[in-house]
NURO-388084 format. One record per atom (N, C-alpha, C, O): residue number from 1; atom name; y, x, z. Coordinates in steps of 0.2 Angstrom, whole numbers, plus 5000, padded with zeros to 4 digits. Atoms other than C-alpha are relative to their C-alpha. Layout:
REM residues N
+------+------+------+------+------+
: resi : name :    y :    x :    z :
+------+------+------+------+------+
:  NUM :   CA :    Y :    X :    Z :
...
+------+------+------+------+------+
REM end
This chain:
REM residues 115
+------+------+------+------+------+
: resi : name :    y :    x :    z :
+------+------+------+------+------+
:    1 :    N : 5008 : 4998 : 5000 :
:    1 :   CA : 5132 : 6562 : 5261 :
:    1 :    C : 5000 : 5009 : 5001 :
:    1 :    O : 5004 : 5012 : 4998 :
:    2 :    N : 4998 : 4993 : 5000 :
:    2 :   CA : 5128 : 6581 : 5266 :
:    2 :    C : 4995 : 5002 : 4993 :
:    2 :    O : 4993 : 4999 : 4988 :
:    3 :    N : 5005 : 4996 : 5005 :
:    3 :   CA : 5117 : 6594 : 5257 :
:    3 :    C : 4993 : 4998 : 5002 :
:    3 :    O : 4988 : 4998 : 4998 :
:    4 :    N : 5010 : 5001 : 4998 :
:    4 :   CA : 5101 : 6590 : 5269 :
:    4 :    C : 5000 : 4994 : 4997 :
:    4 :    O : 4995 : 4994 : 4993 :
:    5 :    N : 5001 : 5009 : 5002 :
:    5 :   CA : 5103 : 6570 : 5264 :
:    5 :    C : 5000 : 5003 : 4994 :
:    5 :    O : 4994 : 5001 : 4992 :
:    6 :    N : 5002 : 5001 : 5005 :
:    6 :   CA : 5104 : 6575 : 5247 :
:    6 :    C : 4992 : 5003 : 4997 :
:    6 :    O : 4989 : 5002 : 4992 :
:    7 :    N : 5007 : 4996 : 5002 :
:    7 :   CA : 5088 : 6587 : 5248 :
:    7 :    C : 4995 : 4995 : 5003 :
:    7 :    O : 4990 : 4994 : 5000 :
:    8 :    N : 5003 : 5008 : 4999 :
:    8 :   CA : 5080 : 6570 : 5257 :
:    8 :    C : 4999 : 4997 : 4996 :
:    8 :    O : 4993 : 4996 : 4994 :
:    9 :    N : 5001 : 5003 : 5004 :
:    9 :   CA : 5084 : 6561 : 5246 :
:    9 :    C : 4998 : 5002 : 4991 :
:    9 :    O : 4997 : 4997 : 4986 :
:   10 :    N : 5003 : 4996 : 5007 :
:   10 :   CA : 5079 : 6570 : 5229 :
:   10 :    C : 4992 : 5001 : 5002 :
:   10 :    O : 4987 : 4998 : 4999 :
:   11 :    N : 5008 : 5001 : 5000 :
:   11 :   CA : 5062 : 6574 : 5238 :
:   11 :    C : 4996 : 4992 : 4999 :
:   11 :    O : 4991 : 4992 : 4996 :
:   12 :    N : 5002 : 5007 : 5000 :
:   12 :   CA : 5059 : 6555 : 5241 :
:   12 :    C : 5000 : 4999 : 4993 :
:   12 :    O : 4994 : 4997 : 4992 :
:   13 :    N : 4999 : 5002 : 5007 :
:   13 :   CA : 5064 : 6551 : 5223 :
:   13 :    C : 4994 : 5005 : 4997 :
:   13 :    O : 4992 : 5001 : 4993 :
:   14 :    N : 5002 : 4998 : 5003 :
:   14 :   CA : 5052 : 6564 : 5216 :
:   14 :    C : 4992 : 4998 : 5003 :
:   14 :    O : 4987 : 4997 : 5000 :
:   15 :    N : 5007 : 5005 : 4997 :
:   15 :   CA : 5037 : 6558 : 5229 :
:   15 :    C : 4998 : 4994 : 4998 :
:   15 :    O : 4992 : 4993 : 4997 :
:   16 :    N : 5002 : 5009 : 5003 :
:   16 :   CA : 5039 : 6539 : 5222 :
:   16 :    C : 4999 : 5003 : 4994 :
:   16 :    O : 4995 : 4999 : 4991 :
:   17 :    N : 5002 : 4999 : 5006 :
:   17 :   CA : 5037 : 6548 : 5206 :
:   17 :    C : 4995 : 5003 : 4994 :
:   17 :    O : 4993 : 5001 : 4989 :
:   18 :    N : 5006 : 4995 : 5001 :
:   18 :   CA : 5026 : 6560 : 5204 :
:   18 :    C : 4995 : 5000 : 5006 :
:   18 :    O : 4989 : 5002 : 5005 :
:   19 :    N : 5004 : 4998 : 4995 :
:   19 :   CA : 5019 : 6561 : 5221 :
:   19 :    C : 5002 : 5005 : 5005 :
:   19 :    O : 5007 : 5008 : 5004 :
:   20 :    N : 4997 : 4995 : 4994 :
:   20 :   CA : 5021 : 6571 : 5236 :
:   20 :    C : 4999 : 5008 : 4995 :
:   20 :    O : 4994 : 5011 : 4998 :
:   21 :    N : 5001 : 4994 : 5004 :
:   21 :   CA : 5021 : 6587 : 5224 :
:   21 :    C : 5006 : 5005 : 5001 :
:   21 :    O : 5005 : 5010 : 4998 :
:   22 :    N : 4994 : 4994 : 4996 :
:   22 :   CA : 5037 : 6597 : 5233 :
:   22 :    C : 5000 : 4999 : 5004 :
:   22 :    O : 5000 : 4993 : 5006 :
:   23 :    N : 4998 : 5001 : 4995 :
:   23 :   CA : 5040 : 6601 : 5248 :
:   23 :    C : 5006 : 4999 : 5000 :
:   23 :    O : 5010 : 4999 : 4995 :
:   24 :    N : 4993 : 5002 : 5001 :
:   24 :   CA : 5057 : 6598 : 5255 :
:   24 :    C : 5003 : 5007 : 4999 :
:   24 :    O : 5008 : 5008 : 4996 :
:   25 :    N : 4998 : 4993 : 5002 :
:   25 :   CA : 5059 : 6618 : 5255 :
:   25 :    C : 5001 : 5003 : 4995 :
:   25 :    O : 5006 : 5007 : 4994 :
:   26 :    N : 5001 : 4997 : 5006 :
:   26 :   CA : 5055 : 6620 : 5239 :
:   26 :    C : 5006 : 4994 : 4996 :
:   26 :    O : 5007 : 4996 : 4990 :
:   27 :    N : 4996 : 5004 : 5004 :
:   27 :   CA : 5068 : 6604 : 5234 :
:   27 :    C : 5007 : 5003 : 5003 :
:   27 :    O : 5013 : 5001 : 5000 :
:   28 :    N : 4992 : 4996 : 4998 :
:   28 :   CA : 5082 : 6614 : 5244 :
:   28 :    C : 5001 : 5005 : 4995 :
:   28 :    O : 5006 : 5007 : 4993 :
:   29 :    N : 4998 : 4994 : 5005 :
:   29 :   CA : 5079 : 6628 : 5233 :
:   29 :    C : 5003 : 5000 : 4995 :
:   29 :    O : 5006 : 5004 : 4992 :
:   30 :    N : 4999 : 5002 : 5009 :
:   30 :   CA : 5081 : 6619 : 5217 :
:   30 :    C : 5007 : 4997 : 5002 :
:   30 :    O : 5012 : 4998 : 4999 :
:   31 :    N : 4990 : 5004 : 5000 :
:   31 :   CA : 5097 : 6609 : 5224 :
:   31 :    C : 5005 : 5007 : 5000 :
:   31 :    O : 5009 : 5008 : 4996 :
:   32 :    N : 4996 : 4995 : 5001 :
:   32 :   CA : 5105 : 6626 : 5231 :
:   32 :    C : 4999 : 5005 : 4993 :
:   32 :    O : 5004 : 5009 : 4992 :
:   33 :    N : 4997 : 4996 : 5007 :
:   33 :   CA : 5102 : 6635 : 5213 :
:   33 :    C : 5004 : 4996 : 4995 :
:   33 :    O : 5009 : 4998 : 4991 :
:   34 :    N : 4996 : 5004 : 5004 :
:   34 :   CA : 5108 : 6620 : 5206 :
:   34 :    C : 5010 : 5002 : 5000 :
:   34 :    O : 5014 : 5002 : 4996 :
:   35 :    N : 4994 : 5001 : 4996 :
:   35 :   CA : 5122 : 6621 : 5216 :
:   35 :    C : 5005 : 5010 : 4997 :
:   35 :    O : 5011 : 5012 : 4996 :
:   36 :    N : 4997 : 4991 : 5003 :
:   36 :   CA : 5125 : 6641 : 5212 :
:   36 :    C : 5001 : 5001 : 4994 :
:   36 :    O : 5006 : 5005 : 4993 :
:   37 :    N : 4999 : 4997 : 5007 :
:   37 :   CA : 5122 : 6641 : 5194 :
:   37 :    C : 5007 : 4995 : 4998 :
:   37 :    O : 5010 : 4998 : 4994 :
:   38 :    N : 4993 : 5004 : 5002 :
:   38 :   CA : 5138 : 6625 : 5193 :
:   38 :    C : 5004 : 5006 : 5003 :
:   38 :    O : 5007 : 5010 : 5000 :
:   39 :    N : 4996 : 4995 : 4999 :
:   39 :   CA : 5147 : 6638 : 5203 :
:   39 :    C : 5001 : 5007 : 4998 :
:   39 :    O : 5006 : 5010 : 4999 :
:   40 :    N : 4999 : 4992 : 5005 :
:   40 :   CA : 5144 : 6656 : 5192 :
:   40 :    C : 5002 : 4995 : 4995 :
:   40 :    O : 5006 : 4998 : 4990 :
:   41 :    N : 4996 : 5004 : 5007 :
:   41 :   CA : 5150 : 6644 : 5179 :
:   41 :    C : 5006 : 5000 : 5001 :
:   41 :    O : 5009 : 5004 : 4999 :
:   42 :    N : 4993 : 4999 : 4997 :
:   42 :   CA : 5164 : 6641 : 5187 :
:   42 :    C : 5003 : 5006 : 5000 :
:   42 :    O : 5007 : 5007 : 4995 :
:   43 :    N : 4997 : 4994 : 4996 :
:   43 :   CA : 5168 : 6657 : 5194 :
:   43 :    C : 5001 : 5003 : 4992 :
:   43 :    O : 5006 : 5007 : 4992 :
:   44 :    N : 4998 : 4996 : 5005 :
:   44 :   CA : 5166 : 6664 : 5174 :
:   44 :    C : 5004 : 4997 : 4995 :
:   44 :    O : 5004 : 4999 : 4990 :
:   45 :    N : 4996 : 5002 : 5004 :
:   45 :   CA : 5179 : 6651 : 5167 :
:   45 :    C : 4996 : 4996 : 4995 :
:   45 :    O : 4999 : 4994 : 4989 :
:   46 :    N : 5003 : 5005 : 5006 :
:   46 :   CA : 5165 : 6640 : 5159 :
:   46 :    C : 5000 : 4993 : 5004 :
:   46 :    O : 5000 : 4992 : 5010 :
:   47 :    N : 5000 : 5006 : 4998 :
:   47 :   CA : 5164 : 6622 : 5158 :
:   47 :    C : 4994 : 4998 : 5003 :
:   47 :    O : 4989 : 5002 : 5003 :
:   48 :    N : 5006 : 5002 : 5000 :
:   48 :   CA : 5149 : 6612 : 5163 :
:   48 :    C : 5000 : 4991 : 5000 :
:   48 :    O : 5003 : 4987 : 5004 :
:   49 :    N : 5002 : 5009 : 5001 :
:   49 :   CA : 5144 : 6594 : 5156 :
:   49 :    C : 4994 : 4998 : 5004 :
:   49 :    O : 4989 : 5002 : 5003 :
:   50 :    N : 5006 : 5003 : 4999 :
:   50 :   CA : 5132 : 6583 : 5164 :
:   50 :    C : 5000 : 4993 : 4997 :
:   50 :    O : 5004 : 4988 : 4998 :
:   51 :    N : 4998 : 5006 : 5004 :
:   51 :   CA : 5129 : 6569 : 5152 :
:   51 :    C : 4998 : 4993 : 5004 :
:   51 :    O : 4993 : 4992 : 5008 :
:   52 :    N : 5001 : 5005 : 4995 :
:   52 :   CA : 5130 : 6553 : 5161 :
:   52 :    C : 5004 : 5001 : 5008 :
:   52 :    O : 5004 : 4997 : 5012 :
:   53 :    N : 4998 : 4999 : 4993 :
:   53 :   CA : 5138 : 6561 : 5177 :
:   53 :    C : 5009 : 5001 : 4998 :
:   53 :    O : 5014 : 4998 : 4999 :
:   54 :    N : 4993 : 4999 : 5000 :
:   54 :   CA : 5153 : 6570 : 5173 :
:   54 :    C : 5001 : 5010 : 4998 :
:   54 :    O : 4997 : 5014 : 4997 :
:   55 :    N : 5002 : 4995 : 5003 :
:   55 :   CA : 5159 : 6586 : 5167 :
:   55 :    C : 5004 : 5005 : 5005 :
:   55 :    O : 5006 : 5002 : 5010 :
:   56 :    N : 4999 : 4995 : 4996 :
:   56 :   CA : 5165 : 6602 : 5178 :
:   56 :    C : 5007 : 5004 : 4996 :
:   56 :    O : 5005 : 5005 : 4990 :
:   57 :    N : 4997 : 4997 : 5001 :
:   57 :   CA : 5181 : 6611 : 5174 :
:   57 :    C : 5005 : 5005 : 5002 :
:   57 :    O : 5008 : 5004 : 5007 :
:   58 :    N : 4994 : 4996 : 4995 :
:   58 :   CA : 5193 : 6625 : 5178 :
:   58 :    C : 5007 : 4999 : 4995 :
:   58 :    O : 5008 : 4999 : 4989 :
:   59 :    N : 4993 : 5002 : 5003 :
:   59 :   CA : 5212 : 6620 : 5175 :
:   59 :    C : 5006 : 5007 : 5004 :
:   59 :    O : 5004 : 5011 : 5009 :
:   60 :    N : 4998 : 4993 : 5001 :
:   60 :   CA : 5225 : 6634 : 5174 :
:   60 :    C : 5007 : 4995 : 5006 :
:   60 :    O : 5011 : 4991 : 5004 :
:   61 :    N : 4994 : 5004 : 4999 :
:   61 :   CA : 5238 : 6627 : 5188 :
:   61 :    C : 5007 : 5005 : 5000 :
:   61 :    O : 5006 : 5011 : 5001 :
:   62 :    N : 4995 : 4996 : 5001 :
:   62 :   CA : 5256 : 6633 : 5185 :
:   62 :    C : 5003 : 5002 : 5007 :
:   62 :    O : 5000 : 5001 : 5012 :
:   63 :    N : 4999 : 4998 : 4994 :
:   63 :   CA : 5267 : 6642 : 5196 :
:   63 :    C : 5006 : 4994 : 5002 :
:   63 :    O : 5009 : 4991 : 4998 :
:   64 :    N : 4996 : 5006 : 5000 :
:   64 :   CA : 5277 : 6630 : 5205 :
:   64 :    C : 5005 : 5003 : 5008 :
:   64 :    O : 5004 : 5009 : 5010 :
:   65 :    N : 4996 : 5000 : 4996 :
:   65 :   CA : 5291 : 6629 : 5220 :
:   65 :    C : 4999 : 4995 : 5004 :
:   65 :    O : 4999 : 4989 : 5003 :
:   66 :    N : 5002 : 5001 : 4994 :
:   66 :   CA : 5287 : 6627 : 5237 :
:   66 :    C : 5005 : 4998 : 5005 :
:   66 :    O : 5010 : 4997 : 5003 :
:   67 :    N : 4995 : 4999 : 4992 :
:   67 :   CA : 5295 : 6624 : 5256 :
:   67 :    C : 4997 : 5002 : 5005 :
:   67 :    O : 4993 : 4998 : 5007 :
:   68 :    N : 5004 : 4997 : 4993 :
:   68 :   CA : 5288 : 6634 : 5271 :
:   68 :    C : 5004 : 4992 : 5003 :
:   68 :    O : 5010 : 4990 : 5001 :
:   69 :    N : 4999 : 5005 : 4995 :
:   69 :   CA : 5287 : 6619 : 5283 :
:   69 :    C : 5002 : 5002 : 5007 :
:   69 :    O : 5005 : 4998 : 5010 :
:   70 :    N : 4997 : 4996 : 4994 :
:   70 :   CA : 5292 : 6631 : 5299 :
:   70 :    C : 5009 : 5000 : 4997 :
:   70 :    O : 5013 : 4996 : 5000 :
:   71 :    N : 4994 : 4998 : 5001 :
:   71 :   CA : 5308 : 6637 : 5290 :
:   71 :    C : 5003 : 4996 : 4996 :
:   71 :    O : 5009 : 4996 : 4997 :
:   72 :    N : 4997 : 5003 : 5005 :
:   72 :   CA : 5311 : 6626 : 5276 :
:   72 :    C : 5004 : 5004 : 4996 :
:   72 :    O : 5009 : 5001 : 4993 :
:   73 :    N : 4999 : 4998 : 5007 :
:   73 :   CA : 5314 : 6640 : 5264 :
:   73 :    C : 4997 : 5000 : 4995 :
:   73 :    O : 4991 : 5000 : 4996 :
:   74 :    N : 5004 : 5001 : 5006 :
:   74 :   CA : 5309 : 6639 : 5247 :
:   74 :    C : 4994 : 5006 : 5000 :
:   74 :    O : 4995 : 5010 : 5005 :
:   75 :    N : 5004 : 4999 : 5000 :
:   75 :   CA : 5293 : 6647 : 5242 :
:   75 :    C : 4997 : 4999 : 4991 :
:   75 :    O : 4996 : 4995 : 4987 :
:   76 :    N : 5004 : 4999 : 5008 :
:   76 :   CA : 5285 : 6653 : 5225 :
:   76 :    C : 4992 : 5001 : 5001 :
:   76 :    O : 4989 : 5006 : 5004 :
:   77 :    N : 5005 : 5000 : 5001 :
:   77 :   CA : 5269 : 6648 : 5223 :
:   77 :    C : 4996 : 5000 : 4994 :
:   77 :    O : 4995 : 4995 : 4990 :
:   78 :    N : 5004 : 4997 : 5004 :
:   78 :   CA : 5259 : 6657 : 5211 :
:   78 :    C : 4996 : 4997 : 4996 :
:   78 :    O : 4992 : 4994 : 4999 :
:   79 :    N : 5004 : 5003 : 5003 :
:   79 :   CA : 5248 : 6651 : 5196 :
:   79 :    C : 4994 : 5002 : 5000 :
:   79 :    O : 4993 : 5008 : 4998 :
:   80 :    N : 5010 : 5000 : 4999 :
:   80 :   CA : 5229 : 6649 : 5198 :
:   80 :    C : 4996 : 4996 : 4998 :
:   80 :    O : 4998 : 4991 : 4998 :
:   81 :    N : 5007 : 5004 : 5004 :
:   81 :   CA : 5213 : 6642 : 5191 :
:   81 :    C : 4999 : 4997 : 5006 :
:   81 :    O : 5000 : 5000 : 5011 :
:   82 :    N : 5001 : 5005 : 4998 :
:   82 :   CA : 5207 : 6628 : 5200 :
:   82 :    C : 4995 : 4995 : 4996 :
:   82 :    O : 4995 : 4993 : 4990 :
:   83 :    N : 5006 : 5003 : 5001 :
:   83 :   CA : 5191 : 6618 : 5200 :
:   83 :    C : 5003 : 4991 : 4998 :
:   83 :    O : 5007 : 4989 : 5001 :
:   84 :    N : 4999 : 5006 : 5000 :
:   84 :   CA : 5191 : 6601 : 5193 :
:   84 :    C : 4995 : 4995 : 4996 :
:   84 :    O : 4991 : 4998 : 4992 :
:   85 :    N : 5006 : 5003 : 5002 :
:   85 :   CA : 5180 : 6586 : 5190 :
:   85 :    C : 5002 : 4995 : 4996 :
:   85 :    O : 5007 : 4992 : 4999 :
:   86 :    N : 5000 : 5006 : 4999 :
:   86 :   CA : 5180 : 6572 : 5178 :
:   86 :    C : 4994 : 4995 : 4998 :
:   86 :    O : 4990 : 4997 : 4994 :
:   87 :    N : 5008 : 5004 : 5000 :
:   87 :   CA : 5167 : 6558 : 5179 :
:   87 :    C : 5000 : 4996 : 4994 :
:   87 :    O : 5005 : 4993 : 4991 :
:   88 :    N : 5004 : 5004 : 5007 :
:   88 :   CA : 5158 : 6551 : 5164 :
:   88 :    C : 5002 : 4993 : 5001 :
:   88 :    O : 5003 : 4990 : 5006 :
:   89 :    N : 5000 : 5005 : 5000 :
:   89 :   CA : 5161 : 6535 : 5159 :
:   89 :    C : 4997 : 4997 : 5003 :
:   89 :    O : 5000 : 4993 : 5007 :
:   90 :    N : 5005 : 5004 : 4999 :
:   90 :   CA : 5146 : 6527 : 5164 :
:   90 :    C : 5001 : 5002 : 5007 :
:   90 :    O : 4999 : 4997 : 5010 :
:   91 :    N : 4999 : 4999 : 4991 :
:   91 :   CA : 5149 : 6535 : 5183 :
:   91 :    C : 5006 : 4996 : 5001 :
:   91 :    O : 5005 : 4992 : 5005 :
:   92 :    N : 4996 : 5005 : 4999 :
:   92 :   CA : 5164 : 6526 : 5182 :
:   92 :    C : 5002 : 4991 : 4999 :
:   92 :    O : 5006 : 4987 : 5001 :
:   93 :    N : 5003 : 5008 : 5000 :
:   93 :   CA : 5157 : 6510 : 5178 :
:   93 :    C : 4996 : 4998 : 5004 :
:   93 :    O : 4997 : 4992 : 5006 :
:   94 :    N : 5004 : 5000 : 4996 :
:   94 :   CA : 5143 : 6512 : 5189 :
:   94 :    C : 5003 : 5000 : 5007 :
:   94 :    O : 5000 : 4997 : 5012 :
:   95 :    N : 4995 : 5001 : 4994 :
:   95 :   CA : 5156 : 6514 : 5204 :
:   95 :    C : 5002 : 4996 : 5001 :
:   95 :    O : 5003 : 4995 : 5007 :
:   96 :    N : 4995 : 5005 : 5001 :
:   96 :   CA : 5167 : 6501 : 5199 :
:   96 :    C : 4996 : 4994 : 5001 :
:   96 :    O : 4998 : 4989 : 5003 :
:   97 :    N : 5007 : 5005 : 4999 :
:   97 :   CA : 5149 : 6489 : 5198 :
:   97 :    C : 5001 : 4998 : 4993 :
:   97 :    O : 4999 : 4992 : 4992 :
:   98 :    N : 4997 : 5003 : 5007 :
:   98 :   CA : 5155 : 6486 : 5180 :
:   98 :    C : 4993 : 5002 : 4994 :
:   98 :    O : 4989 : 5006 : 4994 :
:   99 :    N : 5004 : 5000 : 5004 :
:   99 :   CA : 5143 : 6485 : 5167 :
:   99 :    C : 5001 : 5005 : 4992 :
:   99 :    O : 5004 : 5003 : 4987 :
:  100 :    N : 4995 : 4997 : 5008 :
:  100 :   CA : 5147 : 6498 : 5152 :
:  100 :    C : 4995 : 4998 : 4995 :
:  100 :    O : 4989 : 4999 : 4995 :
:  101 :    N : 5001 : 5002 : 5007 :
:  101 :   CA : 5144 : 6492 : 5135 :
:  101 :    C : 5001 : 5005 : 4995 :
:  101 :    O : 4998 : 5005 : 4990 :
:  102 :    N : 4999 : 4995 : 5004 :
:  102 :   CA : 5150 : 6508 : 5128 :
:  102 :    C : 5007 : 4997 : 4995 :
:  102 :    O : 5009 : 5002 : 4991 :
:  103 :    N : 4996 : 5002 : 5002 :
:  103 :   CA : 5165 : 6498 : 5120 :
:  103 :    C : 5007 : 5001 : 5005 :
:  103 :    O : 5012 : 5002 : 5002 :
:  104 :    N : 4995 : 4999 : 4997 :
:  104 :   CA : 5177 : 6501 : 5135 :
:  104 :    C : 5002 : 5008 : 5001 :
:  104 :    O : 4998 : 5012 : 5002 :
:  105 :    N : 4995 : 4994 : 5002 :
:  105 :   CA : 5191 : 6515 : 5132 :
:  105 :    C : 5004 : 5000 : 5004 :
:  105 :    O : 5007 : 4995 : 5004 :
:  106 :    N : 4996 : 5000 : 4995 :
:  106 :   CA : 5200 : 6519 : 5147 :
:  106 :    C : 5006 : 5005 : 4997 :
:  106 :    O : 5005 : 5009 : 4993 :
:  107 :    N : 4995 : 4996 : 5004 :
:  107 :   CA : 5218 : 6526 : 5143 :
:  107 :    C : 5001 : 5008 : 5004 :
:  107 :    O : 5004 : 5012 : 5002 :
:  108 :    N : 4999 : 4995 : 4996 :
:  108 :   CA : 5218 : 6538 : 5159 :
:  108 :    C : 4992 : 5006 : 4998 :
:  108 :    O : 4990 : 5011 : 5000 :
:  109 :    N : 5009 : 4995 : 5003 :
:  109 :   CA : 5200 : 6546 : 5150 :
:  109 :    C : 5002 : 5006 : 5001 :
:  109 :    O : 4998 : 5010 : 5002 :
:  110 :    N : 5000 : 4992 : 4999 :
:  110 :   CA : 5210 : 6564 : 5151 :
:  110 :    C : 5001 : 5002 : 5007 :
:  110 :    O : 5001 : 5008 : 5008 :
:  111 :    N : 4998 : 4996 : 4993 :
:  111 :   CA : 5212 : 6564 : 5168 :
:  111 :    C : 4996 : 5005 : 5004 :
:  111 :    O : 4990 : 5004 : 5002 :
:  112 :    N : 5005 : 4997 : 4997 :
:  112 :   CA : 5203 : 6577 : 5178 :
:  112 :    C : 5004 : 5001 : 5008 :
:  112 :    O : 5009 : 5002 : 5010 :
:  113 :    N : 4998 : 5001 : 4992 :
:  113 :   CA : 5201 : 6577 : 5197 :
:  113 :    C : 4998 : 5007 : 5001 :
:  113 :    O : 4995 : 5011 : 4998 :
:  114 :    N : 5000 : 4992 : 4997 :
:  114 :   CA : 5204 : 6592 : 5206 :
:  114 :    C : 4993 : 5000 : 5005 :
:  114 :    O : 4992 : 4995 : 5009 :
:  115 :    N : 5005 : 5001 : 4995 :
:  115 :   CA : 5188 : 6596 : 5215 :
:  115 :    C : 5001 : 5005 : 5009 :
:  115 :    O : 4996 : 5004 : 5013 :
+------+------+------+------+------+
REM end
């Protein structure tokens, strides 16, 4: 799904519930503002938690040794921050097609996915 598809979907959902009160152009501005707010918060090393969806965080990657694929010589990759996403239990259950009754406790719940 592209951002244009997302704007189209959000506009259609708003039109179904509230009537045709928002244009696609205005909806695109809202989607852009939402994504910019997430980017700005991550840039400031802040976490973003959207209940029922997931959490965006910044995780610090450690320094590691890698290899140059052309020469095979070792290269040090410096430590750096990377954005990660951890889906909520509700989202994971929805994607898996399982009804979430709140009693499910995943052992891998601390696992974060790099964005």
